[in-house]
C-alpha positions in Angstrom: -38.4 81.1 0.2 -36.2 82.9 2.7 -33.6 80.1 3.2 -30.0 79.9 4.3 -27.8 78.6 1.5 -24.1 77.8 1.6 -21.9 79.2 -1.1 -20.1 76.9 -3.4 -17.3 77.7 -5.9 -17.5 80.7 -8.1 -21.2 80.7 -8.1 -23.6 80.3 -5.2 -26.9 78.4 -4.8 -28.8 77.7 -8.0 -25.8 79.0 -10.1 -26.4 82.6 -8.9 -23.3 84.8 -9.0 -21.5 84.5 -5.7 -22.3 88.1 -4.6 -26.0 87.4 -5.0 -25.8 84.0 -3.4 -23.8 85.5 -0.4 -26.4 88.3 0.0 -29.3 85.8 0.1 -27.3 83.6 2.5 -26.8 86.5 4.9 -30.5 87.4 4.7 -31.8 83.8 4.8 -33.7 84.8 1.6 -35.8 82.8 -0.8 -39.1 83.8 -2.3 -42.5 82.1 -2.2 -44.5 80.7 -5.1 -47.8 82.5 -5.5 -49.9 79.3 -5.0 -48.2 78.8 -1.6 -49.0 82.4 -0.7 -52.6 81.9 -1.8 -52.9 78.8 0.4 -51.5 80.6 3.5 -53.9 83.5 2.9 -56.8 81.2 2.5 -56.0 79.7 5.9 -55.4 83.1 7.6 -58.2 85.4 6.3 -61.4 85.1 8.4 -64.4 83.7 6.5 -67.2 86.1 5.8 -65.2 89.2 6.8 -65.2 92.4 4.8 -61.8 91.9 3.4 -61.5 95.4 2.1 -61.3 96.6 5.8 -58.9 94.0 7.0 -55.4 94.8 8.1 -52.7 92.4 7.1 -48.9 92.3 7.8 -46.1 90.3 6.2 -43.3 90.6 8.7 -40.5 89.7 6.2 -42.2 90.6 2.9 -39.4 90.0 0.5 -40.5 91.0 -3.0 -44.1 91.3 -1.8 -45.8 88.2 -3.1 -48.0 87.8 0.0 -49.0 91.5 -0.2 -49.9 91.3 -3.9 -51.8 88.0 -3.5 -53.7 89.4 -0.5 -54.7 92.4 -2.7 -55.9 90.0 -5.3 -57.9 88.1 -2.7 -59.8 91.3 -1.8 -57.8 92.8 1.0 -57.7 96.6 0.6 -54.2 97.9 -0.3 -54.5 100.6 2.4 -54.6 97.7 5.0 -51.5 96.0 3.7 -48.2 96.4 5.6 -44.9 94.8 5.1 -41.4 94.9 6.7 -38.3 94.0 4.8 -34.6 94.3 5.6 -33.3 94.2 2.0 -33.8 97.5 0.2 -33.9 95.9 -3.3 -36.6 93.5 -2.2 -38.6 96.2 -0.3 -38.6 98.3 -3.5 -39.9 95.3 -5.5 -42.7 94.9 -2.9 -43.7 98.5 -3.2 -43.8 98.2 -7.0 -46.0 95.1 -6.7 -48.4 96.8 -4.2 -48.1 100.6 -4.6 -50.5 101.5 -1.9 -49.2 99.0 0.7 -47.1 100.4 3.5 -43.7 98.7 3.2 -41.0 99.6 5.7 -37.4 98.9 4.9 -36.2 97.9 8.4 -35.0 95.1 10.6 -38.2 93.5 12.1 -36.5 93.3 15.5 -35.5 96.9 15.5 -39.1 98.0 15.6 -41.3 98.0 18.8 -44.7 96.3 18.4 -46.4 99.7 18.9 -44.5 101.1 15.9 -45.7 98.4 13.6 -49.1 97.5 15.0 -50.7 99.8 17.6 -54.0 97.9 17.3 -52.7 94.6 16.0 -53.4 93.0 12.6 -56.3 90.8 11.6 -53.8 88.5 9.9 -50.0 88.1 9.8 -48.8 86.0 6.9 -45.5 85.4 5.3 -42.4 83.3 4.9 -39.8 84.1 7.7 -36.1 84.1 6.9 -34.5 80.8 7.6 -31.1 81.7 9.2 -29.3 79.4 11.5 -28.3 81.0 14.8 -24.6 80.4 14.0 -24.9 82.9 11.2 -26.3 85.7 13.4 -23.8 88.2 14.8 -23.7 88.7 18.6 -25.3 92.2 18.2 -28.1 90.7 16.1 -28.8 88.0 18.7 -28.9 90.7 21.4 -31.4 92.8 19.5 -33.6 89.7 18.8 -33.6 88.7 22.5 -34.3 92.2 23.7 -37.3 92.5 21.3 -38.7 89.1 22.4 -38.4 90.2 26.0 -40.2 93.4 25.2 -42.9 91.6 23.3 -43.5 88.9 25.9 -42.6 90.0 29.4 -43.7 86.5 30.7 -41.1 84.7 28.5 -38.5 83.4 31.0 -34.9 84.4 30.4 -33.8 80.8 29.8 -36.4 80.5 27.1 -35.4 83.8 25.5 -31.9 82.5 25.3 -33.1 79.1 23.9 -35.1 80.8 21.2 -32.2 83.0 20.2 -29.1 81.0 21.0 -30.2 77.7 19.5 -33.1 78.4 17.2 -33.3 79.4 13.6 -34.3 83.0 13.2 -37.7 81.8 11.9 -38.7 80.7 15.4 -38.3 84.3 16.7 -40.3 85.6 13.8 -43.1 83.2 14.7 -43.1 84.6 18.2 -43.1 88.2 16.9 -45.9 87.5 14.5 -48.2 86.2 17.3 -47.5 89.4 19.2 -48.3 91.6 16.2 -51.7 89.8 15.7 -54.8 91.2 17.4 -56.8 88.9 19.7 -58.7 86.3 17.7 -56.6 87.1 14.6 -54.6 84.5 12.7 -51.0 83.9 11.8 -50.1 81.8 8.8 -46.4 81.4 8.2 -44.5 79.1 5.8 -41.7 77.5 7.9 -39.4 74.6 7.6 -40.9 71.3 9.0 -37.7 71.1 11.0 -39.3 73.5 13.5 -41.6 70.7 14.5 -38.6 68.4 15.4 -36.2 70.8 16.9 -35.6 70.8 20.7 -35.7 74.6 20.9 -39.2 74.4 19.5 -40.5 73.5 23.0 -39.9 77.1 24.2 -41.8 78.5 21.2 -44.8 76.1 21.7 -45.0 77.0 25.4 -45.1 80.7 24.5 -47.8 80.0 21.9 -49.9 78.0 24.4 -49.9 80.9 26.9 -51.1 83.4 24.4 -52.9 81.5 21.6 -53.0 78.1 20.0 -51.6 76.2 17.1 -54.8 75.7 15.0 -53.5 73.9 11.9 -50.3 72.6 10.3 -50.5 72.0 6.5 -48.2 69.9 4.4 -48.1 69.0 0.7 -46.6 65.5 0.9 -46.5 65.1 -2.9 -45.0 68.5 -3.6 -41.8 70.4 -2.9 -42.9 74.0 -2.6 -39.4 75.4 -2.9 -38.0 73.3 -5.7 -34.5 74.8 -5.5 -34.2 75.0 -1.7 -33.0 72.1 0.4 -35.9 72.2 2.8 -39.4 70.8 3.1 -41.9 73.4 4.4 -45.3 73.5 6.1 -47.8 76.2 6.7 -48.1 76.9 10.5 -51.4 78.5 11.4 -51.8 80.1 14.9 -54.7 81.9 16.5 -54.1 84.8 19.0 -56.4 84.5 22.0 -57.2 87.1 24.7 -54.7 87.8 27.5 -56.0 85.0 29.8 -53.7 82.0 29.6 -55.0 78.9 27.8 -54.7 75.7 29.8 -54.1 72.6 27.7 -55.6 69.3 28.6 -52.8 67.2 27.1 -49.1 67.2 27.9 -46.3 65.7 25.8 -45.1 63.7 28.8 -48.5 61.9 29.0 -48.3 60.7 25.4 -46.3 57.5 24.6 -44.2 58.3 21.5 -44.8 54.8 20.1 -48.6 54.9 20.1 -51.2 57.0 18.3 -52.7 59.8 20.3 -55.8 59.0 22.3 -59.0 60.8 21.2 -59.1 64.4 22.5 -61.8 67.0 22.4 -61.5 69.1 19.2 -60.7 72.3 21.2 -57.6 70.6 22.6 -56.2 69.4 19.3 -54.2 70.6 16.4 -55.5 69.9 12.9 -52.8 68.2 10.9 -53.6 68.5 7.2 -51.9 66.5 4.4 -53.0 67.9 1.0 -54.5 65.4 -1.4 -54.4 67.7 -4.4 -52.0 70.3 -5.9 -51.5 73.3 -3.7 -52.9 75.8 -6.3 -56.1 73.7 -6.5 -56.4 73.5 -2.7 -55.9 77.2 -2.3 -58.7 78.0 -4.8 -61.1 75.7 -3.0 -60.4 77.1 0.4 -60.6 80.7 -0.9 -64.0 79.8 -2.3 -65.3 78.8 1.1 -64.3 75.1 1.1 -63.1 73.2 4.1 -59.8 71.5 4.8 -61.5 68.1 4.9 -62.3 68.6 1.2 -58.7 69.2 0.1 -56.6 67.2 2.7 -56.3 64.1 4.8 -57.1 65.6 8.2 -55.7 64.2 11.4 -55.9 65.4 15.0 -53.0 65.6 17.5 -53.0 66.8 21.1 -52.5 70.6 21.3 -50.2 70.2 24.4 -48.0 67.5 22.8 -45.8 69.0 20.1 -43.8 65.8 20.0 -46.8 64.1 18.3 -47.3 66.7 15.6 -44.5 65.6 13.2 -45.6 62.0 13.6 -49.2 62.9 12.7 -47.9 65.0 9.8 -45.6 62.4 8.2 -46.6 58.9 9.3 -48.9 56.7 7.0 -52.0 55.3 8.5 -50.5 51.8 8.6 -48.1 53.0 11.2 -50.9 54.0 13.6 -52.6 50.6 12.9 -49.4 48.8 13.8 -48.8 50.9 16.9 -52.3 50.2 18.1 -52.1 46.5 17.5 -48.7 46.1 19.0 -49.5 47.9 22.2 -46.8 47.3 24.8 -44.8 45.1 22.4 -43.5 48.3 21.0 -40.7 49.7 23.3 -38.2 52.5 22.9 -34.9 51.3 21.5 -33.1 53.0 24.4 -34.8 50.6 26.7 -33.2 47.7 24.9 -29.7 49.1 24.2 -27.5 52.0 24.8 -27.3 54.1 21.7 -24.0 55.9 21.2 -23.0 58.3 18.5 -20.3 57.1 16.1 -16.8 58.5 16.3 -15.8 62.0 15.3 -12.0 61.7 15.4 -11.0 65.3 15.2 -8.0 64.3 13.1 -8.7 61.5 10.7 -5.2 61.4 9.3 -3.9 60.5 12.8 -6.6 58.2 14.1 -7.8 56.5 10.9 -4.9 54.4 9.5 -5.0 52.0 6.5 -4.0 48.4 7.2 -0.9 48.8 5.1 0.2 52.0 6.8 -0.4 50.5 10.3 1.8 47.6 9.3 4.6 49.9 8.0 4.5 51.9 11.2 4.5 48.6 13.3 1.6 50.0 15.4 0.7 47.6 18.1 -2.3 45.4 17.0 -3.8 45.7 20.5 -4.6 49.4 19.8 -6.1 48.8 16.3 -9.8 48.1 15.7 -11.4 47.7 12.2 -13.2 51.0 11.3 -16.6 51.1 9.6 -16.2 54.5 8.0 -19.4 54.8 6.0 -22.7 52.9 5.4 -21.7 53.0 1.7 -18.2 51.5 1.8 -17.8 48.1 0.1 -20.2 45.6 1.6 -22.4 48.4 3.0 -25.5 46.9 1.4 -25.3 43.7 3.4 -26.4 43.4 7.0 -23.3 41.3 7.8 -20.0 43.2 8.3 -16.8 41.4 7.5 -14.2 43.1 9.8 -11.3 41.7 7.7 -12.6 43.5 4.6 -12.6 46.9 6.2 -9.7 48.8 4.8 -9.2 51.2 7.6 -8.2 50.7 11.3 -9.0 53.1 14.2 -6.2 53.8 16.6 -7.5 53.5 20.1 -4.5 54.6 22.2 -4.8 54.6 26.0 -5.3 57.9 27.9 -2.4 58.9 30.1 1.3 59.1 29.3 2.2 56.1 31.5 -0.3 53.9 29.8 0.8 55.1 26.3 4.5 54.4 27.1 3.7 50.7 27.1 3.2 50.9 23.3 6.4 52.5 22.0 5.4 52.4 18.3 2.1 54.1 18.9 3.8 56.6 21.2 6.4 57.5 18.5 3.6 57.9 16.0 1.6 60.2 18.3 4.7 62.2 19.2 5.3 62.9 15.5 1.9 64.4 15.3 2.0 66.4 18.5 1.2 69.6 16.6 -2.3 68.4 16.3 -2.8 68.8 20.0 -3.6 72.5 19.4 -6.7 71.7 17.3 -9.9 72.8 19.0 -11.3 69.4 18.4 -8.5 67.7 20.3 -7.2 70.1 23.0 -10.4 69.7 25.1 -9.6 66.0 25.7 -7.7 65.1 28.9 -5.3 63.1 26.7 -5.5 64.6 23.2 -4.4 61.4 21.5 -7.0 59.2 23.3 -10.0 58.7 20.9 -13.2 58.1 22.8 -14.7 55.1 21.0 -16.5 52.0 22.2 -16.4 49.1 19.7 -19.6 47.3 19.1 -21.2 44.6 16.9 -24.5 46.2 16.0 -25.1 49.5 14.4 -28.1 51.7 13.5 -27.8 53.8 10.3 -28.2 57.5 10.7 -29.7 58.4 7.3 -31.9 56.6 4.7 -32.9 56.8 1.1 -34.8 53.8 -0.1 -32.8 51.1 1.6 -32.9 50.2 5.3 -29.9 48.2 6.6 -28.8 47.9 10.2 -25.4 46.2 10.3 -24.1 43.4 12.4 -20.5 42.2 12.9 -19.2 38.9 14.3 -16.6 40.8 16.4 -16.5 44.4 17.7 -15.6 47.2 15.3 -15.6 51.0 15.5 -18.1 53.1 13.5 -17.7 56.6 12.2 -20.4 59.3 13.1 -22.7 58.3 10.2 -23.7 55.2 12.2 -24.8 54.7 15.8 -23.4 51.9 17.9 -25.9 49.8 19.9 -24.9 48.1 23.2 -27.6 45.7 24.3 -28.8 46.0 27.9 -28.8 42.9 30.2 -31.3 40.3 29.1 -31.5 41.5 25.5 -30.1 39.1 22.9 -28.0 40.9 20.3 -28.9 38.8 17.3 -32.6 39.0 18.1 -32.3 42.7 18.4 -30.5 42.8 15.0 -33.4 40.8 13.5 -36.0 43.2 14.8 -34.1 46.2 13.6 -33.8 44.7 10.1 -37.5 43.9 9.8 -40.0 45.8 7.8 -41.7 46.8 11.0 -38.7 48.8 12.1 -38.2 50.2 8.6 -41.8 51.5 8.7 -41.1 53.1 12.1 -38.0 54.8 10.8 -39.8 56.0 7.7 -42.8 57.2 9.6 -41.1 59.0 12.5 -37.8 60.2 11.0 -36.8 63.7 10.2 -37.4 64.5 6.6 -37.2 68.3 6.7 -34.3 68.4 4.2 -35.5 68.7 0.6 -32.9 66.3 -0.9 -35.1 63.4 0.4 -32.8 62.0 3.0 -34.5 60.7 6.1 -32.4 61.3 9.2 -32.3 60.3 12.9 -30.4 61.9 15.7 -29.0 59.9 18.7 -31.8 61.1 20.9 -34.4 60.2 18.3 -32.9 56.8 17.9 -33.2 56.1 21.6 -36.9 56.9 21.3 -37.4 54.8 18.2 -40.3 52.4 18.9 -39.3 48.8 18.0 -40.8 45.4 18.6 -39.4 43.9 21.8 -36.9 41.2 21.0 -37.4 39.7 24.4 -40.8 38.7 23.1 -39.6 37.5 19.7 -39.2 33.9 18.7 -35.7 32.5 18.5 -36.3 31.6 14.9 -35.9 35.3 14.0 -32.1 35.1 14.4 -32.0 32.1 12.1 -34.1 34.0 9.5 -31.7 36.9 9.8 -28.7 34.7 9.1 -30.3 33.6 5.9 -30.4 37.1 4.4 -27.5 38.8 6.3 -24.8 38.1 3.7 -26.7 39.1 0.6 -27.1 42.7 -0.5 -30.2 44.4 0.8 -32.4 45.9 -1.9 -34.6 48.9 -1.8 -37.9 48.5 0.0 -39.6 47.9 -3.3 -37.2 45.0 -4.1 -37.3 43.5 -0.7 -41.0 43.0 -0.4 -40.8 40.2 -3.1 -37.9 38.3 -1.4 -38.9 35.0 0.4 -36.1 35.3 3.0 -37.3 38.9 3.8 -40.8 37.5 4.3 -39.5 34.8 6.7 -37.7 37.3 8.8 -40.7 39.6 9.0 -43.0 36.8 10.0 -40.6 35.6 12.6 -40.2 39.0 14.1 -43.9 39.9 13.8 -45.4 36.8 15.2 -49.1 37.6 15.9 -48.6 40.9 14.1 -47.6 39.3 10.8 -51.1 39.8 9.3 -50.2 43.6 9.2 -47.3 43.0 6.9 -49.0 43.6 3.5 -50.3 47.0 4.6 -47.0 47.8 6.2 -45.1 47.0 3.0 -47.6 49.0 0.9 -47.3 52.0 3.2 -43.5 51.8 3.4 -43.0 51.6 -0.4 -45.5 54.4 -1.0 -43.9 56.7 1.6 -40.4 56.1 0.3 -41.5 56.7 -3.3 -43.3 59.9 -2.4 -40.2 61.1 -0.4 -38.0 60.4 -3.4 -40.4 62.0 -5.9 -40.7 65.1 -3.8 -36.9 65.4 -3.7 -36.6 65.1 -7.5 -38.9 68.1 -8.1 
């Protein structure tokens, strides 16, 4: 796959020599397994067409696997075209398909008319995955100019969004649609992160004006690129005639907590989760089979991209729960303010061991226990013991006059005045004033097989790997903690979290956390807080261990109330999804 890797030590990714790793890093380069190429081709090539006469483009062809597999699928080599920036890879592509037209060039240096005067019947491939931070200003300018030339109706703000914030793959998707003829198909292997990213909205609006997202295909039990830290999907687009396509569903009309309402097939995206190995699915589709025969097929509103990732990842039990819960499911942001944990900018100044704080005689009024990591001692329990936290956060007041009232802290800060020049500190009005709001309840940012949301008897400060929760008026903190530590919330986190990284970690951003649908603690029985107290001080096990624990069952029943009958299915779905995520990461 074309993927951005970071170098490490004397060798780069996969133990490659550093020079090779750095080259691939710069190009965002990793290559596609043949069976994945076969699946993309089966989705892109029109059924019943005379394949020998088709014209097919791979816009970032690498070593030519898509071109070679297209030839094997019956596409005439005279109709095969590729563009590749790396001369070595372009030469390999020519060797694999001698009659294909492979151009060694930057895709964004070529006008659409130079590549495809009449457009291609199919555009397939695996775009380079290069984060925008790695693109030089000149590269960004060239990409933006080419997008503006390709799509004159693309607003300047959205051009900048697609280039200034998006991975390069998003711009390749936009180019691929432009290079496709009307009614032709695009099938690109992209990171599933494209479905979650905020910049994706600009891409989907562009696609909606000039085509449609037909299908998104995932292999939940496989990791297509076993050595790349990414989970990928195949994105299938159809190019439609010039008249704009009006969508009947808008993302704002779809509640994120509930399954999408039935929509006419023409206004939906087919979400396909393969039930069999990719190679087998590709053979069946190439032989004329249908997606229904090889995948679990779901439908999501075409105009609501926010629902696509949910439909792609969530088990059926989540949709059953959302339907049964109705308005009992509310966004976490309605119940509490969700704040990102602390990024100090200078840990050695702001994070002080208890012993060092005592030796410096720092004023106790400015010191708050610091929860540095979900994994520090005691991290497997819901309950936090502030006295057991080894590190204190220094919360000095802003303003020189206020700081002067604390002479020991002022001396300590003066001794570290050189830190004020750090970019992470100099933007602060008072560089020594750490912006932190102590809290008692915290939501964990990333998950493996254990779901623990921590609760302290007194306010503490958390590092950026946790999010602090500050209940809104009328929301009981302990009942909210009970809800967040229930199996219902674990299923929501597992179903809706970002799992695009191949290592298997499930992640939540602050904005995602504010949208997390949870059972409303204002409609939860008071007994839930007592049930939480029963298990808060013991280590929380993995989801597989927890389902057999009586105290866990008591908490779940107390939180669920009339929804408790859904617990067996919720437990099954949660355990299966976590196991599948872990197995995929181990491949």
